[in-house]
C-alpha positions in Angstrom: -149.3 53.6 77.7 -146.8 55.9 79.4 -147.0 56.6 83.1 -147.7 60.3 82.6 -150.6 59.5 80.3 -152.1 57.2 82.8 -151.8 59.6 85.7 -153.4 62.4 83.7 -156.3 60.1 82.7 -157.2 59.6 86.4 -160.1 61.7 87.9 -159.2 64.8 89.8 -159.4 64.5 93.6 -160.2 67.5 95.8 -161.4 68.3 99.3 -164.8 69.9 99.9 -165.0 72.8 102.4 -167.9 72.6 105.0 -169.2 75.5 107.0 -171.3 75.5 110.1 -174.4 77.7 109.7 -174.8 79.6 113.0 -177.9 81.4 114.4 -177.7 84.7 116.4 -177.4 82.7 119.6 -174.5 80.6 118.1 -176.5 77.4 117.8 -175.8 75.3 114.8 -178.7 75.3 112.3 -177.0 73.1 109.7 -173.8 72.4 107.8 -173.4 73.6 104.2 -171.0 73.2 101.3 -170.8 74.8 98.0 -170.3 73.4 94.5 -167.3 75.7 93.9 -165.9 75.5 97.5 -166.5 79.3 98.0 -168.0 80.7 101.1 -169.9 83.4 99.3 -171.7 80.8 97.3 -172.7 78.9 100.4 -173.8 82.1 102.1 -176.0 83.0 99.1 -177.6 79.5 99.3 -178.3 80.0 103.1 -179.7 83.5 102.5 -182.1 82.2 100.0 -183.1 79.3 102.1 -183.7 81.3 105.3 -184.6 84.8 104.0 -186.1 85.9 107.4 -183.0 85.0 109.5 -179.6 86.4 109.8 -177.2 83.5 109.8 -173.4 83.4 109.6 -171.1 80.8 108.3 -168.0 79.5 110.1 -165.5 77.1 108.5 -165.9 73.7 110.1 -163.9 71.1 108.2 -162.9 69.5 105.0 -165.3 66.8 103.9 -163.2 63.8 102.8 -162.1 63.4 99.2 -164.5 63.7 96.3 -163.6 62.6 92.9 -164.5 65.0 90.1 -165.2 63.1 86.8 -163.7 64.6 83.7 
């Protein structure tokens, strides 16, 4: 087995973005991530979860390394 074949056979590693979900008084409601790492996907999830509230997302941190199986 060649080195390049071995390296390409390893699972992909990527970092997940995590956002703070803030209420109108800037209190943290929860933290949220998205399957595709996009803020608009996370915002859509929060809007569906809390339809009666206006919440905003603020980037918080990267959540470790997550392996993505092929």
